[in-house]
MDAnalysis code that builds the backbone (N, CA, C; Angstrom):
import MDAnalysis as mda
import numpy as np

u = mda.Universe.empty(291, n_residues=97, atom_resindex=np.repeat(np.arange(97), 3), trajectory=True)
u.add_TopologyAttr("name", ["N", "CA", "C"] * 97)
u.add_TopologyAttr("resid", np.arange(1, 98))
u.add_TopologyAttr("resname", ["UNK", "UNK", "UNK", "UNK", "UNK", "UNK", "UNK", "UNK", "UNK", "UNK", "UNK", "UNK", "UNK", "UNK", "UNK", "UNK", "UNK", "UNK", "UNK", "UNK", "UNK", "UNK", "UNK", "UNK", "UNK", "UNK", "UNK", "UNK", "UNK", "UNK", "UNK", "UNK", "UNK", "UNK", "UNK", "UNK", "UNK", "UNK", "UNK", "UNK", "UNK", "UNK", "UNK", "UNK", "UNK", "UNK", "UNK", "UNK", "UNK", "UNK", "UNK", "UNK", "UNK", "UNK", "UNK", "UNK", "UNK", "UNK", "UNK", "UNK", "UNK", "UNK", "UNK", "UNK", "UNK", "UNK", "UNK", "UNK", "UNK", "UNK", "UNK", "UNK", "UNK", "UNK", "UNK", "UNK", "UNK", "UNK", "UNK", "UNK", "UNK", "UNK", "UNK", "UNK", "UNK", "UNK", "UNK", "UNK", "UNK", "UNK", "UNK", "UNK", "UNK", "UNK", "UNK", "UNK", "UNK"])
u.atoms.positions = np.array([
    [-7.205, 13.481, -14.567],
    [-7.228, 12.048, -14.302],
    [-8.617, 11.639, -13.851],
    [-9.028, 10.518, -14.300],
    [-10.335, 9.989, -13.942],
    [-10.280, 9.345, -12.565],
    [-11.371, 9.408, -11.809],
    [-11.408, 8.829, -10.460],
    [-11.115, 7.335, -10.491],
    [-11.627, 6.621, -11.488],
    [-11.399, 5.180, -11.564],
    [-9.913, 4.903, -11.751],
    [-9.246, 5.737, -12.532],
    [-7.814, 5.565, -12.755],
    [-7.027, 5.805, -11.465],
    [-7.462, 6.742, -10.637],
    [-6.783, 7.002, -9.366],
    [-6.856, 5.793, -8.448],
    [-8.021, 5.171, -8.362],
    [-8.206, 4.047, -7.449],
    [-7.550, 2.768, -7.958],
    [-7.175, 2.710, -9.221],
    [-6.499, 1.521, -9.755],
    [-5.091, 1.362, -9.185],
    [-4.498, 2.427, -8.697],
    [-3.122, 2.365, -8.189],
    [-3.046, 1.866, -6.750],
    [-4.184, 1.730, -6.065],
    [-4.205, 1.213, -4.698],
    [-5.108, -0.008, -4.687],
    [-4.531, -1.184, -4.449],
    [-5.334, -2.399, -4.444],
    [-6.064, -2.587, -3.124],
    [-5.338, -2.500, -2.008],
    [-5.971, -2.664, -0.705],
    [-5.028, -2.191, 0.391],
    [-5.590, -1.779, 1.527],
    [-4.721, -1.482, 2.669],
    [-4.286, -2.787, 3.319],
    [-3.087, -2.802, 3.859],
    [-2.598, -3.998, 4.557],
    [-2.734, -3.748, 6.055],
    [-3.597, -4.512, 6.686],
    [-3.824, -4.351, 8.122],
    [-3.221, -5.562, 8.822],
    [-2.022, -5.371, 9.332],
    [-1.315, -6.412, 10.073],
    [-0.826, -5.789, 11.378],
    [-0.245, -6.602, 12.214],
    [0.270, -6.089, 13.475],
    [1.394, -5.084, 13.228],
    [2.253, -5.383, 12.289],
    [3.370, -4.487, 11.986],
    [2.874, -3.166, 11.394],
    [1.899, -3.225, 10.480],
    [1.394, -1.992, 9.882],
    [0.609, -1.161, 10.899],
    [-0.028, -1.822, 11.865],
    [-0.718, -1.087, 12.917],
    [0.280, -0.345, 13.799],
    [1.418, -0.971, 14.081],
    [2.461, -0.298, 14.848],
    [3.060, 0.874, 14.069],
    [3.152, 0.753, 12.753],
    [3.676, 1.847, 11.933],
    [2.730, 3.045, 11.899],
    [1.435, 2.809, 12.128],
    [0.476, 3.912, 12.081],
    [0.732, 4.924, 13.204],
    [1.412, 4.521, 14.254],
    [1.775, 5.456, 15.318],
    [2.818, 6.461, 14.834],
    [3.547, 6.123, 13.785],
    [4.573, 7.002, 13.221],
    [4.070, 7.715, 11.964],
    [2.754, 7.824, 11.799],
    [2.117, 8.446, 10.617],
    [2.473, 7.711, 9.328],
    [2.568, 6.381, 9.378],
    [2.852, 5.582, 8.197],
    [1.683, 4.640, 7.939],
    [1.354, 4.478, 6.657],
    [0.260, 3.600, 6.258],
    [0.778, 2.680, 5.164],
    [0.330, 1.413, 5.183],
    [0.817, 0.411, 4.233],
    [-0.327, 0.020, 3.292],
    [-0.054, 0.066, 1.982],
    [-1.014, -0.331, 0.957],
    [-0.397, -1.387, 0.059],
    [-1.226, -2.301, -0.431],
    [-0.803, -3.219, -1.487],
    [-1.092, -2.516, -2.809],
    [-0.083, -2.474, -3.683],
    [-0.192, -1.741, -4.941],
    [0.155, -2.667, -6.111],
    [-0.252, -2.316, -7.341],
    [0.096, -3.152, -8.486],
    [1.597, -3.135, -8.767],
    [2.059, -4.137, -9.494],
    [3.493, -4.262, -9.781],
    [4.043, -3.109, -10.610],
    [3.222, -2.466, -11.435],
    [3.718, -1.388, -12.290],
    [3.632, -0.014, -11.616],
    [3.227, 0.053, -10.362],
    [3.116, 1.333, -9.650],
    [4.508, 1.881, -9.333],
    [4.616, 3.221, -9.343],
    [5.868, 3.861, -8.962],
    [5.594, 4.978, -7.958],
    [6.639, 5.522, -7.389],
    [6.494, 6.466, -6.282],
    [5.802, 7.762, -6.697],
    [6.133, 8.290, -7.850],
    [5.558, 9.575, -8.247],
    [4.061, 9.466, -8.487],
    [3.625, 8.403, -9.169],
    [2.196, 8.222, -9.407],
    [1.452, 7.958, -8.107],
    [2.038, 7.146, -7.227],
    [1.394, 6.858, -5.944],
    [1.223, 8.127, -5.117],
    [2.243, 8.959, -5.085],
    [2.169, 10.188, -4.296],
    [1.037, 11.084, -4.793],
    [0.955, 11.288, -6.094],
    [-0.099, 12.125, -6.666],
    [-1.481, 11.552, -6.373],
    [-1.636, 10.244, -6.568],
    [-2.946, 9.619, -6.378],
    [-3.394, 9.656, -4.923],
    [-2.513, 9.358, -4.000],
    [-2.891, 9.341, -2.583],
    [-3.221, 10.744, -2.097],
    [-2.478, 11.734, -2.557],
    [-2.782, 13.104, -2.158],
    [-4.133, 13.552, -2.699],
    [-4.494, 13.131, -3.915],
    [-5.789, 13.508, -4.483],
    [-6.942, 12.757, -3.826],
    [-6.773, 11.467, -3.579],
    [-7.865, 10.655, -3.042],
    [-8.156, 11.009, -1.582],
    [-7.125, 11.024, -0.739],
    [-7.316, 11.176, 0.701],
    [-7.121, 12.599, 1.201],
    [-6.679, 13.540, 0.335],
    [-6.466, 14.939, 0.700],
    [-5.500, 15.074, 1.886],
    [-4.344, 14.416, 1.768],
    [-3.282, 14.489, 2.782],
    [-1.977, 14.862, 2.091],
    [-0.957, 15.222, 2.884],
    [0.365, 15.529, 2.338],
    [1.283, 14.339, 2.571],
    [1.837, 13.797, 1.487],
    [2.749, 12.660, 1.563],
    [4.173, 13.187, 1.617],
    [4.914, 12.740, 2.637],
    [6.304, 13.160, 2.781],
    [7.230, 12.199, 2.049],
    [7.004, 10.895, 2.235],
    [7.945, 9.898, 1.710],
    [7.196, 8.620, 1.390],
    [7.676, 7.890, 0.379],
    [7.105, 6.592, 0.019],
    [8.233, 5.579, -0.126],
    [8.095, 4.453, 0.558],
    [9.011, 3.332, 0.408],
    [8.240, 2.191, -0.244],
    [8.829, 1.577, -1.267],
    [8.173, 0.474, -1.967],
    [8.976, -0.797, -1.751],
    [8.263, -1.865, -1.395],
    [8.870, -3.174, -1.169],
    [8.264, -4.147, -2.164],
    [9.124, -4.863, -2.891],
    [8.681, -5.823, -3.886],
    [8.837, -7.237, -3.320],
    [7.730, -7.893, -3.037],
    [7.752, -9.258, -2.516],
    [7.768, -10.216, -3.709],
    [8.770, -11.069, -3.775],
    [8.941, -11.981, -4.906],
    [8.010, -13.188, -4.804],
    [7.823, -13.862, -5.939],
    [7.096, -15.132, -5.939],
    [7.884, -16.141, -5.122],
    [7.169, -17.066, -4.470],
    [7.862, -18.091, -3.691],
    [7.094, -19.393, -3.766],
    [7.780, -20.469, -3.450],
    [7.166, -21.793, -3.478],
    [6.913, -22.262, -2.055],
    [5.728, -22.827, -1.835],
    [5.320, -23.305, -0.525],
    [4.803, -24.726, -0.699],
    [5.028, -25.577, 0.297],
    [4.499, -26.934, 0.260],
    [3.175, -26.940, 1.015],
    [2.094, -27.270, 0.291],
    [0.768, -27.377, 0.898],
    [0.216, -28.762, 0.592],
    [-0.095, -29.502, 1.622],
    [-0.643, -30.853, 1.490],
    [0.235, -31.746, 0.616],
    [1.528, -31.576, 0.758],
    [2.472, -32.418, 0.038],
    [2.754, -31.992, -1.392],
    [2.186, -30.882, -1.847],
    [2.407, -30.403, -3.208],
    [3.077, -29.037, -3.167],
    [3.976, -28.806, -4.122],
    [4.603, -27.491, -4.224],
    [3.658, -26.545, -4.950],
    [3.417, -25.401, -4.324],
    [2.486, -24.418, -4.871],
    [3.211, -23.084, -4.964],
    [3.007, -22.373, -6.066],
    [3.580, -21.038, -6.220],
    [2.674, -20.018, -5.543],
    [3.253, -19.168, -4.700],
    [2.526, -18.077, -4.069],
    [2.887, -16.811, -4.824],
    [1.872, -16.120, -5.319],
    [2.070, -14.926, -6.138],
    [2.701, -13.813, -5.308],
    [3.708, -13.169, -5.852],
    [4.337, -12.034, -5.191],
    [3.492, -10.783, -5.374],
    [3.839, -9.725, -4.664],
    [3.118, -8.466, -4.754],
    [4.054, -7.327, -4.380],
    [3.556, -6.120, -4.536],
    [4.324, -4.936, -4.196],
    [3.548, -4.174, -3.127],
    [4.257, -3.704, -2.092],
    [3.575, -2.911, -1.077],
    [4.292, -1.584, -0.899],
    [3.521, -0.574, -0.545],
    [4.051, 0.776, -0.384],
    [3.806, 1.239, 1.040],
    [4.873, 1.721, 1.687],
    [4.765, 2.310, 3.015],
    [4.806, 3.821, 2.824],
    [3.711, 4.487, 3.185],
    [3.548, 5.906, 2.916],
    [3.649, 6.688, 4.219],
    [4.556, 7.642, 4.258],
    [4.724, 8.495, 5.427],
    [3.974, 9.798, 5.193],
    [3.085, 10.115, 6.127],
    [2.270, 11.318, 6.016],
    [2.862, 12.441, 6.864],
    [2.430, 13.668, 6.559],
    [2.853, 14.823, 7.330],
    [2.349, 14.676, 8.768],
    [3.119, 15.169, 9.725],
    [2.776, 15.035, 11.133],
    [1.412, 15.671, 11.410],
    [0.571, 14.934, 12.121],
    [-0.764, 15.417, 12.454],
    [-1.845, 14.967, 11.485],
    [-1.461, 14.378, 10.350],
    [-2.444, 13.898, 9.383],
    [-2.563, 12.389, 9.484],
    [-3.720, 11.874, 9.095],
    [-3.919, 10.420, 9.120],
    [-4.981, 10.050, 8.101],
    [-5.010, 8.757, 7.784],
    [-6.028, 8.187, 6.889],
    [-6.772, 7.149, 7.695],
    [-8.104, 7.280, 7.759],
    [-8.908, 6.317, 8.499],
    [-9.287, 5.185, 7.546],
    [-8.677, 4.032, 7.738],
    [-8.916, 2.893, 6.843],
    [-10.211, 2.160, 7.136],
    [-10.809, 2.383, 8.309],
    [-12.023, 1.663, 8.669],
    [-13.262, 2.197, 7.970],
    [-13.217, 3.446, 7.483],
    [-14.393, 4.017, 6.837],
    [-14.520, 3.594, 5.384],
    [-13.425, 3.180, 4.766],
    [-13.454, 2.807, 3.353],
    [-13.187, 3.997, 2.474],
    [-13.142, 3.729, 1.173],
    [-12.823, 4.794, 0.204],
    [-14.110, 5.311, -0.406],
])
């Protein structure tokens, strides 16, 4: 697999209050493309970050409509993956890829 192809499966890390609390449990949250699946994500994350992935949960956020300035606007949905790492391992998101 080409390095560029590996990085295509991870769009960005999600740094929120909830994801920061999950990091205490060796879990990391990434935004991934809609066509991503668990097996490909596991292989790619293990190759890129050199960690052992125990479990992956994928959440599909649907498109939704929001009213902004009196107009209905569609907000694009996305898919996020919660990745559980082996105990004692971590990924430092502040250094970049």
